[in-house]
N, C-alpha and C positions, 0 to 999 in steps of 0.2 A: 032616227036617233043620231045625234051629232057624235062624230068620232074625233078624238084629240090625238095630236102627235105624241104628246107626253102627258102621262098622269103621274102626279107625285102624291103619295099617301103619307100624310103627316107633315105638319108645318112646325116641327121643332127645329133643332140646330141643323141637322143634316138636310132635311127636306127643304127648309127655307133657304139655306145657303146654296143648295143646288138651283132652286128657282131664281134666286138673286143673280147667280152667275149666268144663267140662261138669259135673264132679262138684260144684263149688261152687254152681252155679246151680240152685235148686229147680225151675226151668222144665223141666229135663231129667230129673227124677227118675223119670218114667215111660218114659224111653227106655233101651233096652238098648244097651250099648256093649261092643264087643270090641276089645281091643288085641292085636296080633300082632307079635312080634319074635323074633329068634333067641335073644336073651339078655335077661333082665330085670335082673339085677344087673350093671351096667356099670362100677361103681366110678368112679375118677377118670380116665376116658378123655378128658375134655375140660377145657379152661380157657377160660372165656368172660370177656371184658372189654367194658365199655361205659361211656359217660359219661351222667350224668343230672343234672338240675337239682334239687338238694335230695334229700329223702327219697323212697324208691321202694318198689315192691311187694316187691322181693326183699332188702331190707336185712337181714332177720333171718337170711339164710343167706350173707351176703357173707363172703369170705375176707379181703379187704383193700380199703381205700379210700385214694385219694391225692388231695389238694387241688391238687397241682402236677404239671405234665408238662414234659418237656424235648423240644425239637426240635433236632436237630443236623445240620449239613452242613458242607462245607468253606467255604461262604460265609455261613452263618447259624447261630449257636448261641445258644439262649435258653431260660431256664426261665420258664414261664408259670404264674401263679396263675389257675386256671380257675374260681374262685368266681363264681357260685353253683353251677357244675357240680362234680361229683366224678367221678373216674375209678374205676371199681369192678371188682372181680374176684370171680367165682364159680367154685369148683371143682365139677365136675359131680356128685361123690358127694353133696355136701350138697344140691344141687338135686334129684337123683333121689330121695333118701331123703325129703326134705320133701314132694314132690308125691305120691309113692307112698303116703305115710302117709294123705293125704286120700282118694286114689282107692280104696285098699284097704278103706276104711270103707263104700263104697257097694255095696249088694248088686246093683245093676243093671249093674255093671262086671265084666268078665271078662278075664283075661290068658291068652294061649296062647303057649307057646314053640314057634315053627315057622318054617320057611324058605319065604317066599312065592316062587312061581315066576312067576305071572302074575295079572292081574285084568282084568275086562271089564265095561263098562256094557251091560246088556241091556234098556235102556229103562225097565223098571219095577223093576229090581233090579241089584245088582252081584254078580258071582261072582268069588271069590278062590280060586285054586288053589295048593296048597302041596305040599311033599314028601309029606305024610301024608293030606291030606283036602281037602275043598272047603268054603268058607264062603260064606254068602249074607247080603247086607245091603241096606238101602235106600239108604244113602249111604256113600261110601268117602272117607277122607282119607289120602292116600299121602305119606309122608315119606321113602320109600326112593328115592334118586336113580338115574337111569339115564343115565350119562354118554354113552351112544351117541346120545341124542337131540340133544345139542349138538355132539358131535364129528363127527357125520355130515353136518353142514351147514357152509357157508363164508360165509354172509351176515353172521354176527355173530362177532367175534373171541372166542376162548377162551384165557385165560391162567390161571395158577394162582397163588394165594398159598400157597407151600409153605415149610415151616419145620421146624427141629429145635430143641428147647429143653432146656436143662439147669437144674434146680433146684440151685443151688450154696450150700453152707454153709461159712462161714469160722469161724476160731477167735476172731477179734476183731471188734469193731464196725467195720464198714466202710461200710455202705450208709446212705444217707439214705432212710428208709422213709416219708417224706412226699412223695416225688417219684418218678414213674414216667417212664422214658425212652420216649416215644411212638414216635419214629423217630430213629435215629442213622445218617445216611448217610455218616459220615466213614470208614467201612470201604471197602475197594476194591470198585468197582462191576463191574469185569470185563465191561463191555458190557451190563449188566443194571440192573434196579432192585433194589438190595440194601440192607437196613438191619438194625440190631440193635435189639431190643426188650427193655427191661430193667425188671422189676417186682420191687422189693424188698418182701418180706413182713415182714421185720423187719431189725434192724441187722446181722444175721449171715447172712440167707438171702435169695436173690433168684433169679428166673427170668431167664435169659439166652436169648433166642430169636433165632436167625439166620434171617431171613425174606427171601424173594424174591417179587417180582411178575414172573413170566416164564413162558414156554411150556414150558421143559424142566426136568426135575428133575436134581438132582445126586446123586453118590454120597454115602452117609451120611458117609463120612470127610471130605468137603469141608465140609459143614455144621459138623461137630465141630471140624475144624481152625480154622475161622473163629471159633468160640466161644473156643477155646483162645487164639488170637492176640489176640482182643479183651480177654480177661481179663488176659493178660500186659501189654498196652498200658495197662491201667488199674491195673497194679501189684498185681493179685490173683493170687498164685501158690500160696499155702497154702490149699487149699480141698478140700472133698469134694463129689462129685456125688451127691446124695441121691435124685434122680429124673430121668427123661428123658421127653420127649414129642416126638412128631412128627405132622405132618398136612399136608393139602393141601386148599385150599378153591377150588372153581372160581369164576372171575370172568368172567362173560359177560352180555351183554344179550340173549341168546336169548329168544324170546317163549314162556316156559313156559306162559302162559295158554292157548295153543292146544292144549295137552294135556288141558285140563279138559273136562268134559262135564256134562250135567245132574246126574248122580249121582256123579261123581268129581271131587275137588278135590285137586290136588297142593300140598303145603305144605312149608315149610322149604326146604332146598336144592333139593329136587325140584320146588318150585313157584316158584323164583326169588326167594325171600325173603331170600337173602343179598345184601347191598348190592354191586352189580356192580363198583363202582369201588374198593372197599376190602376186601371180604371179611368185614366185620362183619355179624353176623346176629342176635345175642341180643336187642338192643333192638327191632329190627324184628319179630322173632318175638313179642315181648311185645305190641306194638301190633296186629299182624295177628291174633293169636288172640283178642284182645279184640273186634276188629271182626267176626271170624267168628262169635263167639257172638251178637252183635247181629243179624247177617245171618241166622243159622239160625232166629231167632225170627219172621222176617217173610218169608222167601223160600225156595222149594223147589228152584230151579234153581241148582246150584252154579257153573255157567258164568258166572253174572252177578256173582259175587263180585269178580272182578278189575276194577280201575279203572286207567285210564292216568294217567300223571303226567309232568310236565315233567322230573323228575329222570331219567327213563329216557333221554331224549335226551342230557342232560349226561353220564350214565354211559357211554353208547354212544360219544360223541365222545372221552371220556377213554380208554376202552379201545382205540379205533382208534389213538390216538396211542401208547399204551403198547405195543400189540402190534407196531406197525410201527417204533417208535423207542424200544425198551426202555431204552436207555441214558439217555433224557431224564428218567426218573422223579425222580431226585434234584433236578434243576434245577426241575422243575415244582412239587414239594412245597415246596422251599426258597423259591421266589418267592412262593408262596401264604402261607406262614407269616411271611414278612418283610413283606408288604404289607397283610395283612388281620388284623383282630382275631381272636385265637384262638377266642373264644366264637362269633363269626360262622361260623368254619370248622366248629366242632363242630355248630352248629345246621344248617349246610348239609349236612353229612354225615349228619345225622339226618333230612334232607328236611323241614325245618320253616321254611325261609327264605322271605322275600318276594322279589318280582322285584328291587327295588333291592338287596337283600342278595345275591341271585344274581349281579347285575352286578358287585359288588365282587369276588366270587370269579373270575368269568369274566375280568375285566380285569386280574387279578393274575398270570395265567399267561402264558408266552411265546405270542404269538398265532398265529404262522405255521402250525404243524402243526394246531392246533385249527380254524383257519379252513378248511384243506384238508379236514379230516374233515367239518366242517359242510356244506360245499358238496357233497361227495361224497354225504352222506346226504340232503341236501335236494333235489338235482336228479338 
Protein backbone atom coordinates (compact mmCIF):
# COMPACT_ATOMS: atom_id res chain seq x y z
CA UNK A 1 0.00 0.00 0.00
CA UNK A 2 1.34 3.43 -1.00
CA UNK A 3 2.21 5.85 1.80
CA UNK A 4 1.87 9.61 1.30
CA UNK A 5 3.90 12.36 2.90
CA UNK A 6 0.80 14.48 3.50
CA UNK A 7 -2.87 13.56 3.57
CA UNK A 8 -5.45 16.37 3.53
CA UNK A 9 -8.99 15.48 4.57
CA UNK A 10 -11.54 17.84 3.03
CA UNK A 11 -11.21 20.07 -0.03
CA UNK A 12 -13.09 23.08 1.30
CA UNK A 13 -11.50 26.46 2.02
CA UNK A 14 -8.81 25.38 4.49
CA UNK A 15 -7.92 22.00 2.96
CA UNK A 16 -7.75 23.31 -0.58
CA UNK A 17 -5.87 26.46 0.44
CA UNK A 18 -3.26 24.36 2.22
CA UNK A 19 -2.91 22.08 -0.82
CA UNK A 20 -2.59 25.14 -3.07
CA UNK A 21 0.21 26.59 -0.96
CA UNK A 22 2.04 23.25 -0.93
CA UNK A 23 1.70 23.11 -4.72
CA UNK A 24 3.06 26.65 -5.17
CA UNK A 25 6.19 26.10 -3.06
CA UNK A 26 9.05 24.20 -4.77
CA UNK A 27 10.20 23.03 -1.33
CA UNK A 28 7.39 20.46 -1.38
CA UNK A 29 7.91 19.19 -4.94
CA UNK A 30 9.34 15.92 -3.63
CA UNK A 31 6.43 15.39 -1.20
CA UNK A 32 3.46 13.22 -2.16
CA UNK A 33 0.10 14.76 -1.26
CA UNK A 34 -3.26 12.99 -1.14
CA UNK A 35 -6.50 15.00 -0.89
CA UNK A 36 -9.65 13.12 0.13
CA UNK A 37 -13.19 14.47 -0.06
CA UNK A 38 -16.64 13.11 -0.85
CA UNK A 39 -17.01 15.61 -3.72
CA UNK A 40 -14.42 17.49 -5.76
CA UNK A 41 -16.67 19.84 -7.74
CA UNK A 42 -18.56 21.73 -5.02
CA UNK A 43 -19.76 24.68 -7.13
CA UNK A 44 -21.03 27.81 -5.36
CA UNK A 45 -21.65 26.15 -2.01
CA UNK A 46 -20.14 29.03 0.00
CA UNK A 47 -19.92 32.82 -0.03
CA UNK A 48 -16.93 34.20 1.88
CA UNK A 49 -16.51 37.82 2.90
CA UNK A 50 -13.61 39.53 4.63
CA UNK A 51 -11.99 42.94 4.91
CA UNK A 52 -8.47 43.74 3.84
CA UNK A 53 -6.12 46.70 3.76
CA UNK A 54 -5.52 47.41 0.08
CA UNK A 55 -4.66 44.78 -2.51
CA UNK A 56 -4.61 41.13 -1.52
CA UNK A 57 -3.75 37.62 -2.61
CA UNK A 58 -7.24 36.74 -3.85
CA UNK A 59 -8.12 39.95 -5.70
CA UNK A 60 -8.10 38.23 -9.09
CA UNK A 61 -11.04 35.98 -8.11
CA UNK A 62 -13.16 38.46 -6.15
CA UNK A 63 -16.86 38.68 -6.92
CA UNK A 64 -17.30 42.15 -5.45
CA UNK A 65 -15.55 44.85 -3.39
CA UNK A 66 -17.16 47.55 -1.25
CA UNK A 67 -15.37 50.68 0.08
CA UNK A 68 -18.19 51.47 2.53
CA UNK A 69 -20.14 49.53 5.15
CA UNK A 70 -23.33 50.30 7.08
CA UNK A 71 -23.93 49.48 10.71
CA UNK A 72 -27.47 49.90 11.95
CA UNK A 73 -29.40 49.53 15.20
CA UNK A 74 -32.29 51.33 16.86
CA UNK A 75 -29.81 53.65 18.61
CA UNK A 76 -27.04 54.00 16.05
CA UNK A 77 -27.13 54.07 12.24
CA UNK A 78 -24.11 55.09 10.21
CA UNK A 79 -22.34 54.54 6.90
CA UNK A 80 -18.57 54.19 7.26
CA UNK A 81 -15.87 54.78 4.69
CA UNK A 82 -13.44 52.02 5.68
CA UNK A 83 -10.54 53.15 3.44
CA UNK A 84 -7.77 51.88 3.28
CA UNK A 85 -9.73 48.70 4.08
CA UNK A 86 -12.07 47.16 1.54
CA UNK A 87 -14.86 44.69 2.22
CA UNK A 88 -14.46 41.79 -0.22
CA UNK A 89 -16.58 38.87 -1.42
CA UNK A 90 -15.50 35.58 -3.00
CA UNK A 91 -17.97 33.05 -4.37
CA UNK A 92 -16.60 29.60 -3.74
CA UNK A 93 -16.79 28.32 -7.33
CA UNK A 94 -14.23 30.92 -8.45
CA UNK A 95 -12.03 30.02 -5.49
CA UNK A 96 -12.19 26.25 -6.03
CA UNK A 97 -11.59 26.47 -9.79
CA UNK A 98 -8.61 28.80 -9.42
CA UNK A 99 -6.85 26.69 -6.78
CA UNK A 100 -7.59 23.34 -8.43
CA UNK A 101 -6.05 24.65 -11.66
CA UNK A 102 -2.70 25.03 -9.88
CA UNK A 103 -2.99 21.80 -7.86
CA UNK A 104 -3.96 19.67 -10.87
CA UNK A 105 -0.73 20.63 -12.64
CA UNK A 106 1.40 19.01 -9.92
CA UNK A 107 2.20 15.31 -10.54
CA UNK A 108 2.90 14.69 -6.84
CA UNK A 109 -0.72 15.51 -5.90
CA UNK A 110 -3.63 13.07 -6.04
CA UNK A 111 -7.33 13.51 -5.32
CA UNK A 112 -9.62 10.68 -4.23
CA UNK A 113 -13.40 10.87 -3.89
CA UNK A 114 -14.13 8.94 -0.71
CA UNK A 115 -15.99 9.20 2.57
CA UNK A 116 -13.64 9.11 5.57
CA UNK A 117 -14.84 7.16 8.60
CA UNK A 118 -11.90 7.53 11.00
CA UNK A 119 -8.21 8.33 11.32
CA UNK A 120 -5.54 7.57 13.89
CA UNK A 121 -2.01 8.65 14.75
CA UNK A 122 0.14 5.52 15.12
CA UNK A 123 3.36 7.27 16.22
CA UNK A 124 5.34 6.86 12.99
CA UNK A 125 2.39 7.19 10.57
CA UNK A 126 -1.27 8.08 10.27
CA UNK A 127 -3.95 5.61 9.19
CA UNK A 128 -7.12 6.84 7.51
CA UNK A 129 -10.08 4.47 7.15
CA UNK A 130 -12.82 5.12 4.61
CA UNK A 131 -15.85 3.37 3.16
CA UNK A 132 -13.68 1.71 0.53
CA UNK A 133 -10.11 1.38 1.71
CA UNK A 134 -7.31 2.41 4.05
CA UNK A 135 -4.79 5.21 3.42
CA UNK A 136 -1.39 5.61 5.06
CA UNK A 137 0.46 8.91 5.49
CA UNK A 138 3.23 10.53 7.47
CA UNK A 139 1.23 13.65 8.33
CA UNK A 140 -2.50 14.33 8.28
CA UNK A 141 -4.32 17.66 8.02
CA UNK A 142 -7.99 17.25 8.89
CA UNK A 143 -10.57 19.88 7.93
CA UNK A 144 -13.66 17.71 8.51
CA UNK A 145 -15.38 18.99 11.70
CA UNK A 146 -16.69 16.66 14.38
CA UNK A 147 -19.34 18.67 16.29
CA UNK A 148 -19.48 16.00 18.98
CA UNK A 149 -16.10 17.13 20.38
CA UNK A 150 -17.47 20.53 21.41
CA UNK A 151 -21.11 19.63 22.02
CA UNK A 152 -20.11 16.88 24.46
CA UNK A 153 -18.48 19.36 26.86
CA UNK A 154 -19.89 22.23 28.92
CA UNK A 155 -16.78 24.19 29.88
CA UNK A 156 -16.96 26.40 26.80
CA UNK A 157 -20.18 27.84 25.38
CA UNK A 158 -21.26 26.85 21.88
CA UNK A 159 -23.59 29.03 19.85
CA UNK A 160 -24.23 29.12 16.13
CA UNK A 161 -24.03 31.78 13.46
CA UNK A 162 -26.92 30.49 11.37
CA UNK A 163 -28.45 32.14 8.34
CA UNK A 164 -30.56 31.92 5.22
CA UNK A 165 -29.78 34.16 2.27
CA UNK A 166 -31.60 35.22 -0.88
CA UNK A 167 -29.87 36.61 -3.94
CA UNK A 168 -32.52 39.08 -5.12
CA UNK A 169 -32.75 40.69 -8.57
CA UNK A 170 -34.91 43.76 -9.24
CA UNK A 171 -36.12 45.23 -12.55
CA UNK A 172 -34.82 48.74 -11.81
CA UNK A 173 -31.67 50.19 -10.24
CA UNK A 174 -32.29 50.13 -6.49
CA UNK A 175 -29.08 49.23 -4.68
CA UNK A 176 -26.02 51.30 -3.81
CA UNK A 177 -23.38 48.82 -4.92
CA UNK A 178 -20.57 50.76 -3.25
CA UNK A 179 -21.94 50.02 0.21
CA UNK A 180 -22.43 46.73 2.08
CA UNK A 181 -24.71 46.48 5.10
CA UNK A 182 -22.41 44.87 7.65
CA UNK A 183 -25.00 44.47 10.40
CA UNK A 184 -28.53 45.84 10.59
CA UNK A 185 -30.04 45.18 14.02
CA UNK A 186 -33.18 47.26 13.37
CA UNK A 187 -35.11 44.03 12.75
CA UNK A 188 -37.07 42.42 15.65
CA UNK A 189 -34.63 40.71 18.01
CA UNK A 190 -37.13 38.31 19.64
CA UNK A 191 -34.81 37.66 22.59
CA UNK A 192 -31.81 36.83 20.39
CA UNK A 193 -28.98 38.51 18.52
CA UNK A 194 -30.45 38.90 15.02
CA UNK A 195 -29.37 41.09 12.12
CA UNK A 196 -29.70 41.49 8.38
CA UNK A 197 -26.64 41.37 6.17
CA UNK A 198 -26.99 42.99 2.73
CA UNK A 199 -24.40 42.70 -0.05
CA UNK A 200 -25.26 44.51 -3.33
CA UNK A 201 -23.48 42.89 -6.30
CA UNK A 202 -24.73 45.56 -8.69
CA UNK A 203 -27.52 48.11 -8.78
CA UNK A 204 -30.14 45.43 -9.46
CA UNK A 205 -28.77 42.43 -7.52
CA UNK A 206 -28.09 41.93 -3.82
CA UNK A 207 -27.71 39.16 -1.25
CA UNK A 208 -30.02 39.55 1.74
CA UNK A 209 -29.00 37.27 4.59
CA UNK A 210 -31.02 36.88 7.79
CA UNK A 211 -28.46 35.96 10.45
CA UNK A 212 -28.59 34.94 14.11
CA UNK A 213 -25.94 34.41 16.77
CA UNK A 214 -27.85 31.98 19.00
CA UNK A 215 -27.97 28.40 20.25
CA UNK A 216 -31.15 27.25 18.52
CA UNK A 217 -32.03 27.03 14.84
CA UNK A 218 -35.29 28.26 13.34
CA UNK A 219 -37.65 26.76 10.83
CA UNK A 220 -36.64 27.73 7.29
CA UNK A 221 -39.94 29.58 6.91
CA UNK A 222 -39.04 31.95 9.77
CA UNK A 223 -35.76 33.01 8.15
CA UNK A 224 -37.52 33.53 4.83
CA UNK A 225 -40.43 35.46 6.30
CA UNK A 226 -37.90 37.79 7.96
CA UNK A 227 -36.22 38.44 4.61
CA UNK A 228 -39.60 39.10 2.95
CA UNK A 229 -40.54 41.53 5.71
CA UNK A 230 -37.20 43.33 5.47
CA UNK A 231 -37.51 43.71 1.71
CA UNK A 232 -41.02 45.08 2.10
CA UNK A 233 -39.87 47.58 4.75
CA UNK A 234 -37.22 48.78 2.30
CA UNK A 235 -39.84 49.26 -0.42
CA UNK A 236 -38.57 46.33 -2.48
CA UNK A 237 -41.56 44.33 -3.68
CA UNK A 238 -40.99 43.64 -7.38
CA UNK A 239 -38.08 41.21 -7.31
CA UNK A 240 -36.95 37.74 -8.35
CA UNK A 241 -35.09 35.30 -6.11
CA UNK A 242 -32.26 34.04 -8.34
CA UNK A 243 -30.43 31.92 -5.76
CA UNK A 244 -30.69 30.82 -2.15
CA UNK A 245 -28.11 29.80 0.42
CA UNK A 246 -28.14 28.68 4.03
CA UNK A 247 -25.54 27.71 6.58
CA UNK A 248 -24.46 27.40 10.18
CA UNK A 249 -21.04 28.22 11.60
CA UNK A 250 -20.13 27.07 15.12
CA UNK A 251 -18.95 29.83 17.45
CA UNK A 252 -17.00 28.39 20.37
CA UNK A 253 -13.79 28.86 22.34
CA UNK A 254 -13.37 25.10 22.76
CA UNK A 255 -9.65 24.22 22.81
CA UNK A 256 -9.36 22.47 19.46
CA UNK A 257 -5.57 22.28 19.82
CA UNK A 258 -5.93 19.45 22.32
CA UNK A 259 -7.15 17.27 19.43
CA UNK A 260 -3.83 17.66 17.59
CA UNK A 261 -0.93 15.23 17.85
CA UNK A 262 2.57 14.82 16.48
CA UNK A 263 1.26 13.66 13.09
CA UNK A 264 -2.28 15.08 13.01
CA UNK A 265 -3.25 18.75 12.76
CA UNK A 266 -6.87 19.85 12.65
CA UNK A 267 -7.38 22.84 10.39
CA UNK A 268 -10.21 25.15 9.36
CA UNK A 269 -13.40 24.86 11.38
CA UNK A 270 -12.18 21.49 12.67
CA UNK A 271 -9.11 23.22 14.11
CA UNK A 272 -10.79 26.28 15.60
CA UNK A 273 -9.68 28.58 12.79
CA UNK A 274 -13.10 30.20 12.67
CA UNK A 275 -13.08 33.43 14.68
CA UNK A 276 -15.03 32.36 17.75
CA UNK A 277 -16.77 35.68 18.39
CA UNK A 278 -17.83 36.48 14.80
CA UNK A 279 -17.84 33.31 12.69
CA UNK A 280 -15.50 34.86 10.12
CA UNK A 281 -12.95 32.37 8.85
CA UNK A 282 -11.60 33.16 5.37
CA UNK A 283 -8.97 35.76 6.27
CA UNK A 284 -7.82 33.73 9.26
CA UNK A 285 -7.47 30.66 7.05
CA UNK A 286 -5.34 32.68 4.64
CA UNK A 287 -3.00 33.66 7.48
CA UNK A 288 -2.93 30.24 9.14
CA UNK A 289 -2.09 28.33 5.96
CA UNK A 290 0.79 30.70 5.23
CA UNK A 291 2.12 30.15 8.75
CA UNK A 292 1.68 26.40 8.42
CA UNK A 293 3.81 26.27 5.26
CA UNK A 294 6.64 28.05 7.10
CA UNK A 295 6.18 25.71 10.07
CA UNK A 296 6.40 22.54 7.94
CA UNK A 297 9.79 23.59 6.63
CA UNK A 298 11.32 23.66 10.09
CA UNK A 299 9.28 21.46 12.44
CA UNK A 300 8.11 17.84 12.41
CA UNK A 301 5.78 17.80 15.43
CA UNK A 302 2.38 19.17 14.35
CA UNK A 303 1.22 19.56 17.96
CA UNK A 304 3.63 22.50 18.25
CA UNK A 305 1.94 24.57 15.53
CA UNK A 306 -0.74 26.03 17.80
CA UNK A 307 0.15 29.24 19.68
CA UNK A 308 -1.97 30.88 22.37
CA UNK A 309 -3.26 34.42 21.91
CA UNK A 310 -4.82 37.14 24.05
CA UNK A 311 -7.75 37.17 21.62
CA UNK A 312 -8.83 33.73 22.85
CA UNK A 313 -9.73 35.23 26.21
CA UNK A 314 -11.55 38.14 24.57
CA UNK A 315 -13.58 35.73 22.43
CA UNK A 316 -14.36 33.48 25.38
CA UNK A 317 -15.67 36.34 27.50
CA UNK A 318 -17.78 37.64 24.62
CA UNK A 319 -19.26 34.20 23.96
CA UNK A 320 -20.00 33.73 27.67
CA UNK A 321 -22.05 36.93 27.58
CA UNK A 322 -23.75 36.10 24.27
CA UNK A 323 -24.60 32.56 25.37
CA UNK A 324 -26.12 33.66 28.70
CA UNK A 325 -27.62 36.99 27.61
CA UNK A 326 -28.36 36.47 23.94
CA UNK A 327 -30.68 39.45 23.76
CA UNK A 328 -27.75 41.79 24.55
CA UNK A 329 -25.96 41.36 21.20
CA UNK A 330 -27.49 44.37 19.48
CA UNK A 331 -26.61 46.69 22.37
CA UNK A 332 -23.04 45.34 22.57
CA UNK A 333 -22.27 45.82 18.89
CA UNK A 334 -24.08 49.16 18.77
CA UNK A 335 -22.05 50.52 21.67
CA UNK A 336 -18.83 49.37 20.03
CA UNK A 337 -19.58 50.94 16.63
CA UNK A 338 -20.75 54.17 18.27
CA UNK A 339 -17.65 54.68 20.45
CA UNK A 340 -14.73 53.17 18.51
CA UNK A 341 -13.26 54.02 15.11
CA UNK A 342 -14.53 51.45 12.63
CA UNK A 343 -11.00 50.72 11.36
CA UNK A 344 -9.91 49.86 14.90
CA UNK A 345 -12.87 47.49 15.18
CA UNK A 346 -11.93 45.74 11.92
CA UNK A 347 -8.32 45.52 13.05
CA UNK A 348 -9.41 44.08 16.40
CA UNK A 349 -11.63 41.46 14.76
CA UNK A 350 -8.65 40.48 12.60
CA UNK A 351 -6.60 40.03 15.82
CA UNK A 352 -4.05 42.67 14.83
CA UNK A 353 -4.54 45.31 17.54
CA UNK A 354 -2.17 46.51 20.24
CA UNK A 355 -3.07 46.53 23.96
CA UNK A 356 -4.07 50.26 23.88
CA UNK A 357 -6.35 49.52 20.93
CA UNK A 358 -7.77 46.47 22.72
CA UNK A 359 -8.64 48.72 25.65
CA UNK A 360 -10.64 51.04 23.40
CA UNK A 361 -12.78 48.07 22.38
CA UNK A 362 -13.08 46.68 25.90
CA UNK A 363 -14.10 50.05 27.37
CA UNK A 364 -16.69 50.61 24.64
CA UNK A 365 -19.03 47.78 25.64
CA UNK A 366 -21.45 47.65 28.61
CA UNK A 367 -19.13 46.43 31.40
CA UNK A 368 -21.27 44.49 33.88
CA UNK A 369 -21.74 41.15 32.12
CA UNK A 370 -18.21 41.16 30.72
CA UNK A 371 -16.71 41.69 34.16
CA UNK A 372 -18.80 38.83 35.53
CA UNK A 373 -17.51 36.53 32.81
CA UNK A 374 -13.90 37.66 33.29
CA UNK A 375 -14.06 36.99 37.02
CA UNK A 376 -15.64 33.59 36.45
CA UNK A 377 -12.94 32.60 33.95
CA UNK A 378 -10.06 34.03 35.99
CA UNK A 379 -10.86 32.68 39.45
